[in-house]
N, C-alpha and C positions, 0 to 999 in steps of 0.2 A: 504494499498499499505505499504509495507516494503522497508523503503529509509535506505539504507546503505553508512555511510560516511568511506570509508577504509581508514587504515593506511597504514604502511608500509609495513606490512605482508601480505595484499591483493594483494600484486603485484609481489609473490616472481616469478611469470613466467616471470615478463616484466622487462626484464636487461637493464639498459642504454647502449649505443652504446659502449662506451670505457671499460664496464665490459664483453663484449661478445666476447669470443675468435672470433667466426668465422666471427664477423664484425670488427675485429680489421681493425684503419685507415692503410694507407700505410705506410712503413717504407721508411725511407731516401734510405736506399741501396737498394732497390726493387721497385719505384715508380712507374714505369712507367709500371710493371707485373700487380701490384696490381691495378691500373685503370683499365689495359686492361681487368680482372678479371668483374670488375664493369660493364664495358659496353657489355658484354655476355647476361645480362636480363634487366629488366624494373626497373625502381625505385620500392621500397614497402614502406610502412611508416615507419618502422622500421629504415629503412637505412637513414632517417632523422629525427629521435629521436622521431616519431610520436609511444608511445608506451603504453600511460596511459587511462586509463578513469576516471569520478568523479564514476559514480554509480558503481554497482554491480549486477543491474538487467540482467538477461539475455538479450539478443539480439533477433531481428525476421527477419525472409527475408524479404528484400522490395530493389525494382528495381529502382534505382536514373537514370532519363534523360533517360527511355524508348523512350519518343518522347519530341523533345526539348520543344511542348508548356509545359511539364511537369516541367519546370524551368522556373519562370517567376521573371523578377527583373525589378523594378522600383526605380530609385534614389530618396535619399532623400536630399534636398538643404540645404544650410548653414542655413536658418531659420527654417529647420526641416519639411517643407513640402513635402509630397511626389509626385512626379512627375508623372503624368499621360496626356496621349496624348487624349484629350476630344473635340479637334476642329481641322479640315483641312483648314478652311479658310484663306485668307489671311487678315487683317485688310484693312477694305475699303478706307482709306486716301492713300496707295503705291498703285497705278496702274501700273506701270510698270512690264513688263513681259520681258524685253529684256537687264536688265542689268543696269548699271549706265546709268541715263537717265539726257539729257541735261535738266538743270532747268529753263526755261523761259516759259510764254504764249504765244498763238498765236497772242493776240494784241501787244505783246513787241514793242517798238519801238526804233531804234537805228540811228534816225534822226541827235543827235547831234554829236555821234560818227562817223557817215557817212561823214558828215560834215568836222570833224577832222582830217579824214584820207583822204579826198578829199585836202586840205591845204597840207598834207603829201606827197601824191604820185600822183595827178591829177585826172583827172575826168575820165579816161578811168579806171583806178583801181578802183576808188571808186563807180563807177557802176557795176564793177563785183563784188566787195564786197556787195552792197545792194542787188544784185539778190541771192548771196549767203545765205545772213540774211534770205531774203524772204523763200527762199526753208527750211531752218532750223525753220522758225515758223512754215510751214505747218507741220513738226509732219515727215516728210519723211524722217528720218535720214539715214535708211539703205542704200539709193539711191541717195545719197549726193554724189558725186563725189569731189576732191580737187581741189581748184581754183589756177591757178599760175598768179602771176603779170609780169608786163610789165618786160623786161631784166634790169637789174641795175647793172653798173661798180662800184658804189661805197661802199665800204663797210661799210665806216659810216651811209651813209641813208639807207641800208639794216637792219643794226642793229636797226635802230629808227624805222623801219617797225617792227621787230620783236619784241620789247619791246611795241610799241602801240597793240598789241595783246596780252600783258600779263593780259589786263583788263577782255579779255574775256575767262573765266574759260572754255568753252566748246569746246575751239580752239585750235589746235597745229600748229607750223610753224616749218618751216626748209628752208635749202635753197637747191636748186640744179642748175644743168648747164645749163646755157641760151644758145640761138641759135650759140654764138661763143665762143672761148675761152677767150675771155677778160671780158664778162658777165655772171651773173648769176641772178636767179629769185627767188623771195620768194614764196613758196608754202604754201597754208593754207588748213588746213582740221578740219572734227571733230573730237576730241577726243571719239574714241568708245572703251577709258576704256579697258577692258582684252584683247581686241580683238589688239590691237596695241602693239608694243614695246616689241615682244616677242623674237626678237634676242637675240642670244648667246651672243655678246659682247654689246649689248645696253646700254646706260646711265643709263636707269633707271633700268635694272637689276643688273648691276655693285653698283650702288647707294644703293639698297637694302638690300644688305647685308643679315645679320641675321635676320631679322624681322620676328616676329614669324605669320606673315600675308600678304599677298599681298595685297599690298594699290596703285597698279596701276589703273589710271585711276579714280579716287575718289576726285579729287580735287574739283569736281561740288555737292560735296555731301549736300544737304538741311542742313542748320546750326540748324532748328530747331528738325532734326531727328537724335536720336542716331545713331553713327556710326557703331555700332554692332548689326547685327540680330540675336537675339535668340529665337531658336525654339525647339519643343520637336523630338527627335528623336526616331521611334516606329521601330522597326528590331527584323524578325525573323531569326535565325540559320545564324546569320553575325555576324561578329565581327565588331566592332568599326571602325577600320583601314581599313578594307572592304569597310564598307558602305557608310563611309567618302571619299573615294576614288573615289566610283562611281560615288556620287553625284557630286563632285568636277569635276572628267569628262565629266560628262553632263552640268557645268555650265561654265565649260573652265576654271577654277583655280585650285592653287595647294591646296593638300590637308592640308596644315601648314596653310594657310587661317582660317580652322576652329579651332574652340577653345572648350575644355570639359574637365569634371572635372575628368574623370577616365571612363576603357575601359569597356565593359561588355563580358560574357561570349559568345561566337560564338553560343554552341548548348542552347541557350533560346530563350526567347521572352522578349526583354527588352525595357524600355523609359529610354531616357535619356534626359538631357539638352546640347544643342552646340549652338556657337555662331559662327557666319563669319562676316567678317569685309564688310561693304558697301554693301551689297546686297539687293535687294527687295524681300519682303516677296511675292508676286505676284509671281516674277520669280522662287522662291522655292518651293512655293505652286503647281505650273505647274506641276513641275516633278512628281506628286503623280500618275499623270495619266502612266505615264514611269516606274516607279518604281517597281520592284516585290519582295516581302519581305520586303519593306521600307515604312512609310509612315510619313510625315514631316506636324506639325501642331504647334499650342500653339504659335504663330509668336507675335514678342513682339520688339522694338528697345531699344537699352541699352547702356549706354557710356563707359562700359568697357568689354573686351571678359573674357570668362572663363579660370580660369587657372586650372591645373592638383591640384586636392587635394581640390578644393573648392566644397565640398560635407559633409553632416555629416554622409553619410552611405547608405544603400541600405534597401529595403523590399523587401522580398523573399517570393512568394509563389510557394511551393515545394511539389509535387505529388508524392509520393513515391508508383508504382504499385505492383502488384503481392505479396501483403503482407501475409506472413504466419508467424502464431508464434505459439506456444503449446496452446495459450489460448488468447480471447480478451480481458482478463484483462491484460496480460500482454504488449500488444501493450497502452493500455491506460493508465498504471502505468508508462511505458516507456515516452510517450508522457506528461505525466504530470510532471513528474521529469525533463524531459529538460526542459519546462519550469520555472521552478522554482529554479531548482539549478543550468543549464547552460552546460556548456561543457570547456573542456580546450583549453586555444585561440591560438592553434599550428597554424604553417603558414603551411597549405595544401597543397597536392603534388603539387598543379599547381604552387607552387612557386619555385620548383625544378624542373622542364618540366618530362613529362612522359615518354621520351623516354630514350634510353640506356646511355645517358650520361648528368647526374645529373648536372644542371647547378652550385651548390655549388663546383662538384669538378674541374671545369672549373676556380671558383673563387679562390679554394684554390692554385691552378696555378700561379694566377696571384698573388696573394699574397706572393707568395714565390720568384717571378721574374724570372719565367719561362714563358718567350713569346714565344718560339717556341714548347713547350709542349701544351701550353694554345690553339694557332692557330692549331694546329694538331688537339687538341679533339674537335676542333667545325668544322675542314673540313672531318677528318676521316669517314670513312662506318661508319654504327650503324645500327644496328636492329630494325626491326619496320617500317622502312621508305618507302614510296611507287617506285616501279619499277623504276620511272623517277628518283628520288634523288638519290637512290642507285647507279643505273648506272651511275650519274654525280661524285660521289664522288669516285666511286672504278676508272673512269677514270681518273680522276685526280691525284690519288696517284700512279696510273702505271705510267702517261704520263709528270705529272707536265706540261700540256697542260693549259697554264691560260684559254685565247681566247675559245679555244673547251669546258671546262667546264663550263665558263659564258655561252655559247649558250646553254647549257645543264640546269642548275641549273635556277628554277623557279624563279619570283622576287620578290618573298615574302620572299626570305630565305636571309634576308636586311644582318644579319652578315655574312654570308659567302660570299656573292656578294661583300659586302665592302673591306672585307681582301685580296681576289683574287685581285682585281682591285687594291687595294694600292700596291700589290706585284708585280703586272705586270710594276709597273711604279719604284717602289724600290726592288729588288729582297732582298731576304736574311734580311729584316729590317721589323722583328716580332713585336715588340712593335709598329714602325710604324701603322704597317697593324692593331693593335688590337685598336690603336686610332681612325683608320677609321671608325670604327665601329659607330654609331649614341649613344651620351653619355649615353643617359637615357637605351638603351640598354646595353652598354657594363658595365655600373654599376650593373645591373641587377645579373651579376655572382658573385661579391664580396656581395652586399647584399644578395645574396641567400647563401654565406658561413655565414653572419653574424644569419641569420633566423635559418641556421643547427644547430651552438652552443646555440641558445635559445630555438629551440625545446628540444635540450637535458636537456639543464638545468631545463625547467619546468616538465619534466619527471621525473625528479631525486629529485624536489622540493615536485610532487605529491608523490611520491614512499616514503620518508624518512618520509614527515612528516604530510602526508594526506592533507584532503581539510577542516577541520573542523575549524581552528583556525590562528592564525597570530604565529611564533615562533619568539624566539630572532634571530636576524641579518636579518631576510627579510627584504626588501625593500618596504617600503609605501610612498607613494605621502604625501606630510604634509597636514595637514587639513588647514592650514592658508592660503596656498595657492592653492585651491580648485578650484578658477573661472581659473586661470592661468594654473593650472596642468591639467583640460580638454582642453584646447588651445593646449597644448603639445601633450598631448594623440590624440588627433584628427590629431597633423601635423606628427606621427609618421612615417606614410606610406601610402604614396600617390599611394597606390596600391589600384584597385579596387579587393573585393574579387572574387575569381572563374573564374580569367580572360583568363580561358587556360592552354595551352600547352605552357610550356617556351623555348619548342624548335620549337615551329611554331611562329618565328620571324614577321610574317607579320601580328600578332595582337596584344594583350592587352603589351605584352612588352614595347612597345615603349612609352607606359607612366609610366612606372616603376619607382618610386622612386623618385621621384622629392622634393627633400627634402628640406625645409628651413633651412639656418643655424641655428643650437644650440644656444642661447642665454647663453652666459658668465656664467650666475650663475643658469645655470641648473641644475647642481649637487647638488641645494640648495632647489631643488624641490620635492627631494626625501630624506628619512633618514632611515637608519638601524633602527630596532624596538628594542629597550632596554626592560630589565625584566620588569621596573615600566611602558612601554606602554602596555605590557601583563597582567599586572594586573589591570592596570586603564582601560583596555578594551577600548580604544580609537579608536582602528582600527580593521578593519574584516578583512576574507580571501577575500573580494571584493577588499580590497585595495592594495593586494600585485603584485607587479611588479618585471622584472627582464630585466636587460638592452641587448640591443643589442650592441653588443662593438665598442667601440670608445673612444677618448681620452677624452671627457668630460663625463664621466658617472663613478657612484659610482658602485662596483660589492656588492652582498651580505654579509653581515658581519657573515657570517658561510659557512659550507663546500659545499653550493650551489657554490658558488666560483670557487671551484676548479674543477669543470666541465669543465668550459670555459677554463681553464689553460691547465688542461690534454688534452682534446681534440685536441685544437689547437699545443699543443707540440708534440704529435701524428701524428698530420699533418705536422709537421716541420713550423710551423707559431709562431711567438710572436705577442702577443698582446699590447705589450708597445714598441717594436723596430722593425723599417724597415728596411728589407735587401735591399731594392734598395729606390732610390731618386724618384719615380712617386708615387706620393700626391695621385690621385684618384685609383689606387691601394693597396692602402697601410690604414690596419685599425687604425694606428696612428693619419692620418691625417682625419679621419672622426671625426664627433664631436658624434654619438651615438646615442640612444633614449630610452624609456623604453616603455612596452608592457605588459597588465594587463595579469597576469596568468590565470585567471578566466573571461568568458564572460557568461551573461546570455542575452537572445533574450527578446526585447521589444515590447511591442503591440503583444504578444504571442496568436494563435490562431491554432487550429487545429481541425478536424473531421474524421471521418470513413466514405470511401463511398463507395459502392458496385456498382458494373459496370459489363457489360457483353462485351460488344464491347472495344477494346483496342485503336481504332484507334478514338473513340469521345474524345476530350478534357474533363478533369474533371474541368478545373479553366478557368474561363474566363477571357481573354488578353484585353487589352485597346482598341483594333479595334473592337472586336466583342462587346463590350459594347456600341462604340461609332456608329459602324453602326447598332446595334440594337436598339439605342434611334434614329437615323436618320428615322429608317422605321416606327417608332412608329407615330411621327410627321409627317412624309410624310400621313402616314394613317389616322392621324386624320384631317390634314388640305385638302388634295386632294381626300378621301377614294378612296383609289388605290386598283382596282378590285384583283389585283395579291399578296395581302399582305401577303398570307401562301406560296408561291412561295420565296418572297423575306426571308421570316424569315426560310425555309429551306434552303438555300442557305448559311445564314448566318451563322446557326447552325454548317456549315459544312466549313467553312471558314478555319478556320486551318489545316483540314485535307483532303481538296478537291482531293487531287490526289491519299489518300489512298482512301478516298470514293468511288472515280469512278472505281478503280481497284475491289473492293468490289461488286460496282453493277455490273460491266462487269462478273464476275464471277456468281454471283446468276442469271444473264439474260442466261446465258448456262449452268445453271443445276449443275456445278461443285462442287464439294468439295471444302468449304472454308478453310482457315488454322486453323481453328478449328477441322473441321475435320466434320463427317454427324452430323445433329442435330443443335440443339440450344447449345451453349457452356456455361459451368458451370460460374454463378458468381465469382467474384475474388471481392476481398478485394483491397482498395488504403485509404493511408495515407495522408491527404493533412494540411500542414502547412503552416501558415505565420506569419512572425517576421519580426522585425528589426534588423540590426546589425550596429556596424562602419562600415565604409569604410575599416578599416583594417584586418577585423575578417573574416574567412572563415566559408562561410555558410556549406561547406562541411563536416566542422569539427563536427558540430552542428549535422548533419545526421549520422557522424560516432559515435558520443556519443550514438545514439537512436539505431542504428542497430546494435554496437556492430561490424560493419565489415569492410573491408575496403571499400575504398573512389576511389580508382582507378579504370580507366575508363576501365579496361582490365578485372577486376573483375567482375565488372557490366555487362557487355557484356557477360559473360558466363551466368548470369543471365537470360536474355533475352531469 
């Protein structure tokens, strides 16, 4: 295998953004027209600085994500464990399926409490309470009606009654009007948790504020049980937000009640950890019978919920179908080279959106303080969208009718809806409208501009200095700070790779960039390589990093630093001064971070597979493995006669709809999509590897195929 490490001369065709006349950034005098030109086409890799490759090996044809089951993602937790769905059963010690359950046994006696209440409220009300508590002990909580005590004209006495019931964590009290205007009655009812206190202006709603989870009705949670239920979410062809929204709707809780470490791509099969505040496992597990394309399992109770970024990375199993090359040796050489030498650690196209308005252009407008321009870029009509969305955008542009536009815009267009709703309340206040976008989503724009600069700098680093060794001026992590460096590297991006289209605001980018503050000593963690360092050989090419611009980062001590300044200057942006005082839209107010230029896949495996039916999965999902293992156990224990039928159904679990279609065609004697007769065998390349959370698997595939990773390109191969 002839492996070649190219130097500058190897990439003469690939020029960085600011050297390409045809791709010159917008000028100050004609900024709006330059943006208009960009919106006429979908974004390409060269537009965002993805220009170079590590190897000079030829590429080959392969289709990425021909089926969503060709892209399997398993989260890797902070302990390095790959997250799998291995069980659908709830823990046996938790039996409630109806939400937060009142904690008491049927033998619970409240004799002393009732006698105390008798001395406070009298025999009649004490008997009412005693009957009420007996009903509760019977377990029929859903059918228990509230009780109302005798009319009371004394506010002081009513307060004493309310205070008495504070010891009953499963009961709530309030005051209602009595039979006449001078009296009131105390009412007592079972606290049904999430089903109560939903009023828009209820006290509990106002007290919740911005808590990251919905804690209503949870005071009676058992002390010995962890407050958060952790489970594994398995999903097919759904993004994380969509799946959790559906689960939350079924449970009657808000989506913010869930915690997760990162979002996963929609067009995939993925398994990840999720936490939810004070929910019983049996209640969650019961949803499996109703959910389609989603399974929930591996339940456990823990004390802390998951936060964005609490993962080491992801394990990918990617199948490239329809592989065609000059020879099988080309494929094998390229596959081996990827595992040995890795790829350039670019931010993938998903970072910038696959639509006609790249997010980094919006970010540039924000950095320049052009609030109205940024709003227009987000709201204006664009190519490549569905008729429903295009019609809504055109309607607003022509009519300025906010209410009418909101009725037409899908709810998953979070940014657009947030802007319009704010403009309705505050006409003309474009900055406030931008701030109405959820913070993690609006910060995506500025972060994507940082990524845009980083990509171009990485391309120039490879083009000018190659990939063989470190050179004077390169930034590297200091060896003495190796442990701390690793922690910083993992926290640089709390974005999960390949999380979908950045213009599809319903999906991944609600989790974008939850960054921890950079420590003040952070720029001590890296150093510029000196001539002595080069001679000593203390650093390798794997140590080289480049900064994402911010106030606390160092830039390379060579001409790669000029890439950042030249590009930013052409975009009328300063990396050292801010033209406005809105900190969140200013690079000078961001700490910045570092990112490795080269990334090697870990635990790398690959194999060539011959297949005929493209409707059949070539890699087993977690659900497939789980159901298959269960069928084997059932067969052994119960000697089920229809074992073969079960296995047949399992083999087609992932492609049941497609298979049904094929069966219908064959039954009718019609020609299949392959034409008459048996189709020729095709070749697929299956890869399995692990990457850090901030690295993009699509960039690894790009290095392998030497072709674009855009969705539009791979659709043309289908």
